[in-house]
C-alpha positions, -999 to 999 in steps of 0.1 A, spaced: -392 322 -526 -406 339 -496 -382 352 -470 -392 365 -436 -369 385 -414 -378 385 -377 -365 416 -359 -362 452 -371 -330 462 -354 -295 467 -369 -290 433 -384 -326 425 -393 -330 458 -412 -298 453 -431 -307 417 -439 -341 427 -453 -326 455 -474 -297 434 -487 -317 404 -497 -344 424 -515 -318 444 -533 -299 412 -544 -329 393 -555 -358 415 -565 -379 385 -574 -380 372 -538 -408 382 -515 -392 397 -485 -412 405 -453 -402 419 -420 -418 408 -388 -414 437 -362 -432 451 -332 -432 486 -347 -443 485 -384 -459 520 -380 -424 535 -377 -413 522 -412 -414 542 -443 -423 526 -476 -387 526 -487 -357 515 -467 -323 530 -475 -291 510 -470 -256 526 -471 -229 501 -478 -200 520 -462 -173 495 -470 -181 494 -507 -191 531 -510 -226 527 -523 -262 532 -513 -294 515 -524 -331 516 -516 -353 485 -510 -391 483 -509 -401 453 -488 -432 433 -497 -446 433 -462 -438 449 -429 -461 437 -401 -464 430 -364 -487 401 -372 -468 368 -374 -494 353 -398 -491 382 -422 -453 383 -421 -444 346 -420 -472 328 -438 -457 302 -462 -422 315 -457 -395 292 -471 -367 309 -453 -369 327 -419 -339 346 -405 -342 356 -369 -322 386 -358 -333 391 -322 -317 391 -288 -314 355 -278 -338 358 -249 -365 366 -275 -359 338 -299 -381 312 -282 -410 336 -283 -404 342 -320 -404 305 -326 -438 303 -308 -452 332 -329 -442 321 -364 -442 283 -362 -479 278 -371 -475 298 -403 -442 290 -421 -439 265 -450 -439 229 -439 -403 225 -451 -390 259 -440 -355 266 -430 -353 286 -398 -320 305 -393 -308 323 -362 -283 351 -367 -260 344 -349 -269 309 -339 -256 306 -303 -279 310 -273 -294 275 -269 -321 276 -296 -313 240 -305 -327 228 -272 -362 240 -279 -366 242 -317 -385 208 -319 -410 220 -293 -424 245 -318 -417 234 -354 -430 204 -374 -407 177 -385 -401 190 -420 -386 223 -408 -349 227 -403 -329 248 -378 -296 264 -389 -274 292 -376 -248 317 -386 -216 314 -365 -213 352 -366 -234 380 -381 -226 386 -418 -218 423 -413 -214 450 -388 -243 474 -390 -258 505 -373 -293 519 -377 -291 555 -389 -328 561 -385 -351 534 -372 -375 522 -399 -358 543 -426 -321 539 -430 -293 515 -420 -255 516 -425 -235 485 -432 -200 493 -419 -182 462 -430 -189 427 -444 -175 394 -434 -159 377 -464 -182 347 -458 -206 333 -432 -199 300 -415 -232 281 -414 -244 248 -400 -278 231 -396 -287 213 -364 -289 181 -385 -258 181 -407 -275 167 -438 -295 200 -440 -265 222 -440 -260 222 -478 -296 233 -483 -293 261 -458 -261 274 -474 -277 273 -508 -306 294 -496 -283 320 -480 -261 321 -511 -292 328 -532 -298 358 -509 -264 373 -518 -241 360 -490 -210 338 -494 -210 308 -471 -188 282 -457 -202 249 -443 -194 239 -408 -194 202 -399 -220 205 -372 -242 229 -352 -218 227 -322 -195 250 -343 -223 275 -343 -236 270 -307 -202 276 -291 -188 304 -313 -168 326 -288 -168 360 -305 -195 378 -286 -197 356 -255 -160 359 -248 -149 391 -267 -176 413 -252 -176 398 -217 -139 402 -213 -140 439 -222 -170 446 -199 -153 429 -170 -121 450 -176 -140 483 -181 -164 481 -152 -151 453 -129 -136 477 -103 -167 499 -101 -201 496 -86 -231 493 -110 -242 529 -101 -207 545 -106 -209 577 -126 -182 581 -153 -171 615 -166 -171 604 -202 -186 577 -224 -161 549 -230 -155 531 -263 -159 494 -264 -128 485 -284 -107 516 -286 -85 515 -255 -85 477 -254 -57 467 -229 -33 438 -225 -52 428 -194 -84 425 -215 -66 403 -240 -53 381 -212 -88 376 -199 -102 369 -233 -75 344 -242 -77 325 -209 -115 321 -213 -110 310 -249 -84 285 -238 -109 269 -214 -135 267 -242 -109 249 -265 -99 226 -237 -135 215 -236 -137 211 -274 -105 190 -273 -123 167 -249 -148 157 -276 -125 148 -305 -152 128 -322 -168 161 -332 -151 183 -358 -150 218 -343 -122 232 -364 -144 260 -375 -143 274 -339 -108 288 -343 -89 301 -313 -95 339 -310 -57 344 -314 -60 328 -348 -92 346 -357 -76 379 -350 -42 368 -365 -25 378 -332 -2 352 -317 6 372 -285 -13 392 -260 3 425 -272 -5 416 -308 -41 410 -300 -44 443 -281 -29 461 -310 -51 444 -335 -84 450 -317 -75 487 -312 -68 490 -350 -99 474 -366 -116 502 -386 -152 491 -380 -146 490 -342 -135 527 -339 -169 543 -334 -185 517 -312 -192 528 -277 -195 507 -245 -231 503 -232 -236 535 -212 -264 561 -208 -267 595 -193 -266 595 -155 -300 604 -138 -286 637 -126 -270 646 -159 -236 647 -144 -220 620 -165 -227 584 -177 -236 551 -160 -235 516 -173 -265 504 -193 -271 469 -180 -302 466 -202 -278 465 -232 -276 433 -252 -240 430 -242 -253 424 -207 -286 407 -213 -273 384 -241 -236 377 -241 -235 366 -204 -267 346 -199 -270 333 -234 -234 331 -243 -207 327 -217 -231 309 -192 -238 282 -218 -200 277 -225 -195 273 -187 -224 248 -185 -211 228 -214 -176 227 -199 -192 214 -167 -208 185 -186 -174 177 -201 -156 178 -168 -135 208 -176 -126 234 -149 -131 270 -158 -115 294 -133 -113 323 -158 -149 320 -170 -160 316 -134 -143 348 -124 -160 368 -151 -194 352 -147 -193 357 -109 -185 394 -114 -214 397 -139 -239 380 -116 -229 402 -86 -230 433 -108 -266 427 -120 -277 412 -87 -282 376 -99 -273 343 -83 -253 320 -106 -231 304 -80 -242 290 -46 -214 279 -22 -190 280 -50 -211 257 -72 -227 266 -105 -262 260 -93 -276 295 -85 -313 301 -87 -310 327 -115 -295 302 -140 -331 293 -148 -333 325 -168 -302 316 -190 -298 294 -220 -278 266 -203 -287 230 -214 -294 219 -178 -326 240 -180 -338 216 -207 -332 184 -187 -297 179 -201 -275 165 -174 -250 143 -192 -225 149 -220 -242 122 -241 -275 140 -239 -259 173 -249 -241 158 -279 -273 142 -291 -285 177 -302 -256 179 -327 -260 146 -346 
C-alpha cells in the first residue's frame, strides 16, 4: 500500500507521522513545497494520550511524480483554494484505482474532481479533521492536542464509501460512514463556527485597527457569538430539510454537536473545551510594533468564508432558502477584505468567481447540484 500525503502543515504532518507509525509496512510519502526543511525523522507528540513517537517517511518531495507515483491512497491536507492545483499536479501519477481524500472535504472539490482524475479514481472526504494539531517545529515535530473519537467519511459516489472507510481504518483511524458526500460538503464546523467568531471579534473595527493584545479564538466566546452561530446553522438546516430525499443526519445541528441546548450552554461549552484554550485568533504584529492587527491572510479568512460559508449561502439560494444571518456575516467579510460578493443586495458580486460556489461550475439549478451527490 502506498499512501501519499499532500501538504506539510499541521494536519498533513500529523497524518504522515500517524499512518507510518501505525502501519510500518505502508510506504508513506509527503508531497510538500519545502522538502529541504525536513529532517530524516519526524517526531509526533500525542498530548492527549501522553506519548511520543518518531516516524521515518519513505519519501518527502516537492516533485508530484516522485511523491504520488502509483499511490493507492492520497490524503490532501491543504487550504481549499489550493486543492484544485494539487489535483492537477498529482492526477497523472496516482494508481488507476486510487482513492483521493480531502481533509476536511468541504470547499467544492466535488465540482472539479472529474476534470483531473480518470474514471477508476474515487473522491472521498472527511467531515472534520481527525485531530487538532499544532506544528512545534516545521519539518521536524508536531503535537496532536486531541483526537476525534471517529471520522465521518463519505465518497462522492456512495458505493465507494465502504472502500474509503476501510482504507482509513487500515491507517489507524476509526471511521463512521455517512450516507452521501453532501454530509461532507456542507459540514458547518469551520464555515460557521469560525466565521461567527471572527464577525463578533472584529466586526466593529476597521481592518487596520491596532489591538493592544492578541485575542484568543475561543476563550472569551460570548453569547452574541453563539447566537450568530446558531442562527446561521439554523439557515443551513432549513436548507437541508428542503431536500428530504437526501439523508443528511450526519450533519448534526451545532447545538447537538456541542451538547448545548441553549445559547448560554453553548457559550460555556466552547469556553471550556481543553484543546481550544491555547488557540489564538488570526493576528500579527502591527507594522509599527505598537500592538496587533488582524491577519486576513490566515486560513480562517481565506478558506472558511470563500470556500465554506459562501458555498452554504449559494446552496441555500439554489434551494430557495433565505439566509439573512449568513448574508450579514458574509457581507461584513466581503467589505472587510475589500471584495464584492453582493451587488444591489443580490448575491452576484464579481469576486464570487474566486470562491468555491457551485455556480462557478455552471450549476444553476437544484437538480444539477444534487447530481454531484448520487
